[in-house]
N, C-alpha and C positions, 0 to 999 in steps of 0.2 A: 504494500500500500504506500509506503514512504516513497518508493521509487516512482510510482505512478503520479503522486502529487508534486514532488519536488524536482525529480530529474526529468520527467516528461512534461508535467503540467506547467511548470514555469516558462519554458521556452515556447510552448504552444498556446499560452494564455492570450497572446495578442497584445501584450503590453509594449514590447519593443517594435514589433512588426504587425501589420494587420493580418488577420487570419487568411485573407485571400492570397497572400504571398507565399504561404506554405504549400508543400506538395499536396496533391489531391487527397482530400479526406482528413489530413492531419490538422488543418486549421479548424475544420468543423468539430473534430474530436476534442480539440483543446477548449472549445467553447462550452462543452458539456462537463468539463472539470470545474471544481469550485472557483479557482482563481480566474479562469477565463470567463465564466458567467458573471462573476463579480465585477471584473474590469469592464466588460461589455455593458453591464447594467449601469454602472456609474457613468460611463461614457454617454449612454443614451439619455439618462436622466439629466446630466449636465448640459449636453449640447442639443439634444432633441427631445424636449419635454413631452411632446405630443406622440412620440414613437411608442409602439407597442412593446411592453416589457413583461408580458405575462409569462412567456416561455422561460425567460431568465429567472423570474421569481420561482417558477415551478422547479427549475433545475436546482436552485439554491435550497429550496425547501425539501426537495428529495434528498439532497446530500445531508441536510440537517436531520431529517428523519432517519436516514441510514446510520448516521453517527450516534443518535440517541438510542436506536435499536441495538447497536453494538455495545454501547455502554451498559444498557440493561441486561443484555445477554452475558456480558462479562461478570456482572454481579451474581448471576445464577450459578456460576462455576464454583465447585467446591475447592477450597484451598488445599494445596498439596501438603501432606504431612511430612515433617522433617525426619 
């Protein structure tokens, strides 16, 4: 997971270059990762207030729900006995 978010997600987020300049599919993939969705959402809200942001909010909320689910599931694990 760490590799997905930091090693792959940061370059593909679209912060330094627009997603359209990445090879086919990689730019779109980066926009579905949390950092890419967040950067795109902030850009749209700041520069294009009338632009549709629903899909970006859904993407961020899906990652939030996945993170909350993983935290809850980790609480159900029994601790290892020493």
